Structures are given as structure tokens and as C-alpha cells.
C-alpha positions in Angstrom: -0.1 -0.2 -0.1 1.6 3.1 -1.0 2.4 6.2 1.1 -0.3 8.7 1.3 2.2 11.3 1.8 3.9 10.4 -1.7 1.1 12.3 -3.4 1.4 15.4 -1.2 3.0 18.7 -2.7 6.3 19.5 -1.5 6.2 21.6 2.1 7.2 25.1 1.2 10.4 26.4 2.4 9.9 28.1 6.3 10.4 31.7 6.1 13.6 33.2 7.0 13.9 34.8 10.2 13.5 38.9 10.4 17.1 40.2 10.4 16.0 42.7 13.4 19.5 44.1 13.9 19.2 45.7 10.2 15.5 46.4 10.4 16.0 48.4 13.3 19.1 50.2 12.1 18.7 50.8 8.5 16.6 53.9 7.5 16.7 54.1 3.6 16.7 51.3 1.2 18.5 52.3 -2.3 17.6 50.0 -5.3 19.5 49.4 -8.4 16.9 49.4 -11.3 18.1 47.7 -14.3 18.0 43.9 -14.1 17.2 44.5 -10.1 13.7 46.1 -10.2 12.7 45.8 -13.9 13.3 43.1 -16.2 15.2 44.9 -19.0 16.3 41.9 -21.1 13.0 40.2 -21.5 11.4 43.8 -22.1 13.7 44.6 -24.9 13.0 41.3 -26.6 9.2 42.1 -26.7 9.7 45.7 -28.0 11.9 44.0 -30.9 9.2 41.2 -31.6 6.5 43.7 -31.5 8.5 46.1 -33.9 11.6 44.2 -35.9 10.2 40.4 -35.8 12.6 39.1 -38.2 15.3 40.4 -36.0 16.6 38.2 -33.0 15.5 40.1 -30.1 17.4 38.2 -27.8 20.6 39.0 -28.9 19.8 42.4 -29.9 19.0 43.0 -26.3 22.3 42.1 -24.7 24.3 43.5 -27.6 22.6 46.8 -26.8 23.3 46.5 -23.1 26.7 45.1 -23.5 28.0 48.6 -24.9 26.2 50.0 -21.3 29.2 49.6 -19.0 32.2 50.5 -22.1 29.9 54.0 -22.6 30.0 55.1 -19.1 33.6 54.1 -18.6 34.5 56.5 -21.5 32.7 59.2 -19.7 34.4 58.5 -16.4 37.8 58.7 -18.0 37.0 62.0 -19.2 37.1 60.5 -22.8 33.3 62.6 -23.5 31.7 65.1 -21.5 29.2 64.0 -18.8 26.3 62.3 -20.9 23.0 61.2 -19.4 22.2 57.2 -19.9 19.5 58.4 -22.5 22.1 59.8 -24.8 24.6 57.2 -24.3 21.8 54.7 -24.8 21.3 56.3 -28.2 24.8 56.2 -29.1 25.0 52.4 -28.2 21.8 51.6 -30.7 23.5 53.7 -33.1 26.3 51.5 -32.9 24.5 48.0 -33.2 21.7 48.7 -35.4 23.7 47.7 -38.6 24.9 44.6 -37.3 21.2 43.5 -37.0 20.2 45.0 -40.5 18.6 48.0 -39.0 20.8 50.6 -40.4 17.9 52.1 -42.5 15.7 53.3 -39.6 15.0 57.0 -39.6 15.2 58.9 -36.6 11.7 59.2 -35.1 11.9 55.1 -35.4 15.4 55.2 -33.7 13.9 57.5 -30.9 11.0 55.8 -30.4 13.1 52.4 -29.8 15.6 54.0 -27.7 12.8 55.0 -25.3 12.1 51.4 -24.9 14.5 51.7 -21.9 11.6 53.7 -20.4 9.1 51.1 -20.6 10.9 48.6 -19.0 8.2 45.8 -17.2 9.2 45.1 -13.5 9.9 41.8 -12.3 6.5 39.9 -10.9 7.6 40.5 -7.6 8.7 44.2 -7.7 5.9 46.2 -7.2 4.7 44.1 -3.9 7.6 44.1 -2.7 8.6 48.0 -2.9 5.0 48.2 -1.7 5.5 46.1 1.4 9.1 47.9 1.8 7.6 51.4 1.7 5.8 50.6 4.8 8.4 50.6 6.8 11.6 52.3 5.0 12.0 55.0 2.5 12.7 53.6 -0.6 14.6 55.3 -3.6 16.2 54.7 -6.6 20.1 54.5 -6.8 20.5 54.1 -10.9 22.8 55.3 -13.8 19.5 55.5 -15.4 18.7 59.5 -15.8 15.8 61.2 -13.9 13.7 61.5 -16.7 14.0 57.7 -17.5 13.6 56.4 -14.1 10.6 58.6 -13.4 8.7 57.7 -16.8 9.2 53.9 -15.9 7.9 54.4 -12.4 4.8 56.1 -13.7 4.3 53.7 -16.1 5.1 50.4 -14.1 3.5 51.5 -10.7 6.9 51.6 -8.9 6.3 53.6 -5.5 9.4 55.5 -5.2 9.5 58.0 -2.3 12.2 59.8 -4.5 13.9 59.3 -7.7 17.9 59.6 -7.4 20.3 58.8 -9.8 23.8 59.4 -11.2 22.3 62.4 -12.9 21.8 64.0 -9.5 25.5 63.2 -8.1 26.8 63.6 -11.4 28.5 60.3 -11.0 28.2 56.8 -12.3 28.4 53.9 -10.0 30.6 52.5 -8.7 31.9 56.3 -7.9 31.6 56.5 -4.2 29.7 59.9 -4.5 26.6 58.1 -5.8 26.6 55.8 -3.0 27.4 58.5 -0.3 25.0 61.0 -1.8 21.9 59.0 -0.9 23.1 59.3 3.1 23.5 63.0 2.5 20.4 63.6 0.7 18.6 62.0 3.8 20.7 63.1 6.3 21.9 60.0 7.4 25.3 57.9 8.2 26.1 55.4 5.5 25.3 52.6 7.2 21.5 53.5 7.8 21.5 53.1 3.9 21.0 49.8 2.1 21.7 49.2 -1.3 19.5 46.7 -2.9 20.8 45.1 -5.9 21.0 41.8 -8.4 25.0 42.8 -8.8 27.6 41.8 -6.8 30.2 44.6 -8.2 27.4 47.5 -7.2 27.0 45.8 -3.8 31.0 45.7 -3.4 31.2 49.4 -4.3 28.3 50.4 -1.7 29.8 48.3 1.1 33.2 49.9 0.6 31.4 53.3 1.4 30.0 51.6 4.5 26.2 51.2 3.4 24.9 47.8 4.2 23.8 45.9 1.1 21.1 43.0 0.2 21.5 40.8 -2.9 18.3 39.7 -4.7 18.5 36.7 -7.2 17.6 37.8 -10.7 18.6 34.4 -12.4 16.9 35.4 -15.7 18.3 39.0 -16.0 20.0 37.8 -19.4 17.1 35.7 -20.3 15.9 32.3 -19.5 18.4 30.5 -22.0 21.4 32.3 -20.3 21.0 31.8 -16.4 23.6 33.5 -14.2 24.9 32.2 -11.1 22.8 33.8 -8.3 24.8 32.2 -5.5 25.4 34.2 -2.0 28.9 36.0 -1.7 30.4 36.7 1.5 30.0 40.3 2.6 26.3 40.9 1.6 24.3 41.8 4.7 21.3 39.6 3.2 20.6 37.4 0.6 16.8 37.1 -1.0 15.1 35.3 -3.7 13.0 38.3 -4.6 11.8 41.9 -3.2 9.3 40.2 -1.5 11.4 38.1 0.3 13.5 40.9 1.3 10.5 42.8 2.5 9.9 39.5 4.9 13.6 39.5 5.8 13.4 43.1 7.1 10.3 42.8 9.0 8.1 45.1 6.7 4.4 44.6 7.1 2.0 43.1 4.7 -0.4 45.6 5.6 -0.4 49.3 6.5 1.4 50.0 10.0 -0.7 51.4 12.8 0.5 54.6 14.1 2.2 53.2 17.0 4.5 51.1 14.7 4.8 53.8 12.5 5.9 56.2 15.5 8.2 53.6 16.9 10.1 53.4 13.4 10.7 57.0 12.7 12.2 57.7 16.2 
């Protein structure tokens, strides 16, 4: 006779304990955006399928993104003046279009495609996780994206930021310390009262070197389901979470709006 338990679904993993020392000391959560909060790869692929179905959208998305870090490096080395990410995205776009048979695109078509970065969709857990975290913490962006891009993205995707901060505000691309420390100065708190939330260990390392707390969020399909990335925990990060909703649980953010007593206690 078979064991009835064999037909039962596997038990859900028990929730991880609240990281009380962090929940009580951190006041501001600063979020990386591309890949952490929004799915840039999947969003660009969908845009390409709708606009140019004969083009390999996945390859195009990766090629466009591959130019991102080198373009910022040229600015940081002084090889070109300070440039907003919208403009850098356009420079890279103009460089990659010929390789995909799209050199013929006119100016309106190029401008529309470049604004695809304003239309990136959030990961499925992002909005709910941010709403939950916002109930206990100040939540802000800390992205190399410019303010116009980030604001339009948030408006479209329903991302509930308390403030939009970016490299444009501090005139410094991450991992320049000015970007990380600028968040602490903006909110008049010590660096250790700010936690950077990101899906990229190099970004987190830069924040940690400036005294910020760090939380890694797993995004294994940032580059597409066919190119999963290693999301194993690495030493040094204060927290490691499978999603933003899981991070909210670790930080003790309430599922429902806090009552006046709890809100007053957190704001002291």
C-alpha cells in the first residue's frame, strides 16, 4: 500500500527569520534598477518582437546592453563629457543597428526604440515587494539611469518610489563613491543607515566599500531564461533574498499598512 504522503505537494520552505539588527538600523533602501527591479532583457525582447519580428530580439537586447558599461567608462575617464544614460543608450543603439540589418531606421524610429528603456516592465515581485518595504523604510532609486527615464518608468510600471535619485543627481556613475554616499547625504543619515539592494555583486561591493549595508536579490534570468546567471550567495552582503517580497519579509516590513504606534516607533 502506497504512503499517502507521497501524493502530497512538497512543503513550502519555512520563512527566514527577520534580520532585526538591520530592520532597526536601516532607514533608507536604495535600489539598483536595471535587472534588479525591472526586466530589461525580457522587455527589450518584447519590443523587438513587436516592432521588428525578423530580428533576433534576445541577441539585440544583449548587444545593446553590452555597450552600457564601456560607454560609462569613457565618460568616467574623461574621454567624453558628462552624458545622460538616455544619450548613451542612443549612442550604443546607433552602433548596433547595422549589425542587425536596421541601419535604415529613420530618426523617429530610432528615438522611439531608444525610449524602450523608459518602458521596461518590473519583475513579477517588484511592485508588491516595494509597496511592502515602503511601509517601513524610505525607498529610493539609485541607478545610473537619468531622472527622466526613471520617473517615466516608475509612472508606467507603478513603482512606488519615495524619491528618484540617480547618477544624474550626483553627476557620478556607480561605482563612484559619490553616488552611494550621496544617498546618505540626501537623507542626512550615516552610510550604515542606507542599504543598497541590487542583483549585481560589483554594485554591492562598491556600496559596501562606502559603508552602506547591502542586500543581494536573485535575478537568475536577467539575461534571459536561456542564459541563467549564478545567483549563489557571496560573502560580505548583509542579506541575500530570492525576491523583493522575500527581502521585505527578512526586514520585517508589514503586509498591511502599519498602525500609528508602529509607524511612530520606526520614525524615532
